[in-house]
N, C-alpha and C positions, 0 to 999 in steps of 0.2 A: 115254459116248464117247471117253475115255481108256484106262479100265481095259481096255477089249477089245483094245487094241495096244500098250500099251506095260505095262512090268511096274512095277507100286506106283507109280502114277504121282505122287502127290504129293510122295514120297521120291525119285523118280528124278529129275524137275524140279530140286527143291532141289539135289539132290548132283550132278545135269549142269551148273546155275549155278555154284555153289560150284567145284567141278573146273576148268571152264572159267577162271573169274576168277582161279584158281591158276596154271594153265599160262599164261595170257596173261602175267600177272605175270614169273613165273619166264623166260619166254622174252624179255621186254624188258630185264630187270634181269641176266640170269646166261646162261640156254640159249642166244643166238643166238650166242654166242660159243663154244659148247663145239667148234662143228664143228672148230676149228682141229685137236683131238687124232684127227680122222677124217681130215685133209686135204680138209676143206672150208671155210676159213677165209675168214674176210669181208675183202673187199678193204679197201685202206689208204684212209683218210677223206678224201684228196686225190687218188683217182682219179678218172678220167672215168665217171659213169655209161653203162652197158649201154643203148643205145637199140636197139627191136626185140624179136623174140621169143626171141634167144636168151638174154635174161636169166631165161628160165624156166626153163633148165638151165644157170645161174650156179651155183656152189660154196653162197651162201647161201640159194638157192632149194632146192636139191636135200636141202641139210641141214634146211629147215623140214620139208619131206616126210618125212624120218625123224622128224623129231621128232614130228608130226603123229599118223603110225601108230603111234607108240609110246605117244603117251598114250592115244589111243582105243583100243588093245589093252587098256591098263591097265585102263581103266574099263570097258569092255565085258567082261573077264574077272571082274574082282568080282561085275558084276551078274550074267552068267551063273550064277554060283555061289551068289550070293546069291537072286537070283530068277528063275528060268528061265520062258519065256514062250513060248507057240505061235510069235507074230510077233517075238521076239526080232531076228532076223536082219534084217528090214524096219526095225523101230520103231527098233533102237538103232544098228546099223550103217549102217542106211540114212539114218538119220537125219544121224549122222556123215560120211556121204559128202556129202549135199545141202549141209551146213557147209562141207565143203572145197570143193564147188563154188563155194559162193558166195565164199567165200575167193578162189579163184583170179579168178573173174571180176571182181573187185573190184581186184586185183591186176592186172590187164588195164587197167583204167580207170586206174592210176598209171603203167603203161607208156605208154597212149596218151596222158598229160597230159607226161610227160616228154620224147614225140615232138613234141607240141606246140612247147615251146621254141624249139630249132634250126630247124625247120620253117618258123615264122611269122618269126623273124629274117632267115632267108634270102629270104624272100618280100619282107621291108623293105628288105633289102640291094638287091635287085633293083630295086623299085620307087622306091627312092630314088637309084639309081645310085651308092651309096657306094663300092660295088667292081663288078667286073665278074663277072656269074654266068654258068657254062656251065650250059645246059639239062638236061647230063646231072645236075648235082648237083640238081635239082628231081625228076629222074624216079627218080632214087637214093632220094631221101628217099619219094617216092611209094610205091618199092617196099618200104621200112620198115614203112611204114604197112599196104602191102597184108599183109605177114606177119603185124603184129598182128591184123589184121581176120580172117585166116585162122583165125587161134588161136581168136579169140572165135566165130566161127560154129561151129567143131568144139565147143566145149565148151559154148555156150549150148544146142545141137542135142541134144548127149548128154544134158545135164543136165534139159532139158525130157521127153525120151524117159524117163528113169529117174523123175523126180517123175510123171508120170502112171501109170506103174506103182506106185508107192509109196502114192500116193492112192487108187489103186484097191485095192489092200490094206488100206489103212484103212477106206475104207467096207466091203470084206468082211467084216472084223474086228466093226466095229460091226451089222453086217446080221446077221452069226451070233450075235453075242449077244444081241439085242433077240429073233431069232427064238426064239431057245433059252427064251424069258421071254414070247413071245408072250401066253400065256393071262392072263397079268396086267396086260399094256399094252394089249391089246385094246381095251377100253373106254375107254378116254382118246381125246378128240375129235380125231378125224384122226390116229388113229394109223397108218394102214396108209400115209398121204402122209409122215408121219414117219420111218417106217422106209425106204420106197423113195425118198422124194425128199430130204428134210432131211438123212439122211446122206451123200447125194452132194454136196449143196451146203454141208455143213459142211467135210466133207474137200477137196471144193476150195477152199472159204475160206480154211482152215488153210494149205492149199498155197500161197495168194499171199499171206495176211497172214504167215504163218511167215517164208517165204523174204523177203519184204519187210522184214521186222523183223530178221533175221540179218544181212543185206546192209545195213541202214541202220548197223547197231552195227560191221560189219567195215568201212564205210565211213569212218567215224569214226575207225577206231584207225587208219585206214591215211592218210587225208588231214589228219587234225586235226594231226598234226607236221609236214606239208608246207604247211598253211596258217600254222601257226605260225612257220616259218621264212620265209614271206614277207610275214609282217607286218611282218619290217624296213624293208621297201620302202615300207608304209603307215602312217604314224606319225600322221597326223591324217584326222579325219573332218568331212564337213560337218555345222553345228549344236554337234557335241560338241567338236571342237578334237583336242587330243593326248591319247590314251590309249594304255598299253602293249597290245601286242598285238590292235590295234583290229579286224584283222579277224574274230579268234577270237569277240571280245564281240559284233561286230556281228551274226556270224551267229546266236549263239544267241539275242541278244534277237531276232531277227525272228522266228526259228521258234518260240519259247515263245509270242509276242504272235500269232502264227497258227494254233497248237495250241490255246489256249484260248479265242482267238475263234471258232472252228470249233465247237468243244464245246459254248458256250453257244446259238450259234445251231442246234444238230443234235441237243442232246440227246435230246430226244422223239421222234424218227425211228425207233429201233430197237424202240420199244414199238408205232407207229402201223404197222409192218411187219408186227410180229409179230399184231396184230388183223387185218389186211389177209389174210395168211395162214390165218387163220381162216374167215373169209367167203369164199375161194376154195375151200378144203377143204370146206366146205358145200356149195356150188353144185357142185362136183366131184363129190361123192358122191351128191348128189340123180341126178346125170344118169348117175353108173353105175347105180344102182337102176334108174333108166327104160329100162337096156338091157334089163332081163331080165323088167321088171313095169310090165304097162302103166297099171297105176294110179299108179305114180311119175311124177314130174318132169311134173306137169301145170303147166297155164299158167298156174294162178294161184302155184304154190309157185314156181315159177322166176323168175316177175317179183320176187315178194317177195325171193327169195334176192339176184337182182340188184339190187336197189332198195337192200339191203345192202351190197352189192359198190360201186354208183354212191357210196352215202357214204360209205365209208371211202374209196377211191380221192379224192374231192373235197377230203376231210380233209388228205390224204397232200400232194396238189397244194398246197394252200396252205400247209403246213409248208416245202414245197421251196421256196415262193416267196423268202421271205426268206434262205432256206439259202443257194439259189442267188445271189441279188445279194450277200449278203455274201463269199460264197467266191469267186466270180467277179471281186468287186472288190481283193480280197487276190490273186489270182494274177496281174490286170494290174500290179498296182504291184509285185510280186515280180519281173515280168520286166526292171525298169528298176532295182531296190533295188542291185543289185551295181556296176551302172555309176556309180550315184550316188556311191556309196562311193569309186569308183576316180576321180571326175572332180579333187579336188585334185591328186592324184599327177600324172594324165596332163598337166593345164596347166601344172605344174610341171616336166615333162619329166624325170622320174625313172624310167622305165619305158621299155623297148623293146617292139616290138610283140609278140614272142614272149614275153616274162615277164607283158605284160598279158593275154595268151589263157590262159599258166598259171595267174596267178592268181585269173583271173574263173571259169575251170572247176575250179580246187580250192575255191575256195567255194561256187561251186554244188553241188558234190558235197556239201558239209559242211551247206550250208543246206537240202538236200534231204532228207540223212539226219536232223536234226533235225525237219523238218516231216513225217516217214513218216505220223503219225496223220494230218495234215490232207490229204495228199495222197490216202489211202487211205478217208477217210471213209466215201463210197460204199460201197465192199465191205465196210468195218466194221460198217454198220449193219446190212445185209442178214446179216452173218455174226452179231450179236448177239441179232438177231431168230431165227435158226435155233438158237442156241445156246440160248434160253429156249424154244424148243419142244422141244427133246431133255432140259431139265433137268425136264421134266414126268416122262418115264421115269426118268430119275434117282431122283428122288422117290420114285416108286413103287417101285421096284425095293429102296431103301432103307427103306421104310416111313415117310417123311416126308410133310410136308403138301405138296399141289402149290404150286408158284409162287403170289403172290399176283394174278398177271397172269390166270392161268387165269380166275380167278373174276369176272374184268371183263369186263363187256358189250363185245363186239365192234364196236358200232356207238353212235351217240348214241340 
């Protein structure tokens, strides 16, 4: 799954994580101030923030673009010498580009959050008539948002276009790798489906989950300091009372609770999805044989295979009942959680509408990032079941025993 597309996967991903951690720490503790040596110094601490799309061509951003290009070039250069690979440009440089796209998308969210404050304060002043607001001020603020929205549309559209090509290249790499070893793999149950369909689904799942996970990490990096700063306005929580950095701890507690909860109510689903694919493959295979041979796909055989299919789906539906009940209960509680946390400060009158909107948005971003496993659990279930199916190929090619689930009966 990975060796077909990435050079020395285990070592590559370990080194990528360590290099990323080093570069992130270097940036926050030293490198972000190095731009001053190239005429790209950070603005003074008391300078007003840039609101609007112009922030993305400001000196701090330009310096980050240079920094990111340099660290990617260094990492890629070492791996190009150490382990050349047919798909190097797509797997290494393509992944770096996707990470940059994801970072830029997160910064767009930060820029929009910065726009919320002055805009909603402007609305509050207009509604409360604390000062006379000209309609041109509102249009001007919306024009700023339109600029941010335009950047968002362009970035997201080009990002998805590139990722689609990236994922297809990964699927092609897996297809070619498995096709080259087809004679050793052909006797595995449902081998044709695993090569044709599972490789596509795996690549697509990695696109969704990989980008989602990287986005969650970058959102935390971007919004946790913002939420940390906003916590000075929220010093007391309902039931708990006054605690330092209340919003940060509240978001972590709620996200961990949801993630652990959804794991316990859904841990059986990946295995059930795997077995479901086995009975689907058996029915599909018999129908394909029936296209060419009159003796195959007879009524008795099809009824028997479909009975297995029905049994598995009913078992899957039964497990999804309590999974959906539990998850939907948490989701509905989640919609009001941040509001309940802010009620004491709202009643005390310690914040404006603009500040309330910024805090609520930043809190939601951080909480959603911590909840990435919870929010994507349906997709993770499918990805894990596909991973289990492709693991049989890996075991066969490396002379190991097939995973235990392969020997388990698909039906009760």
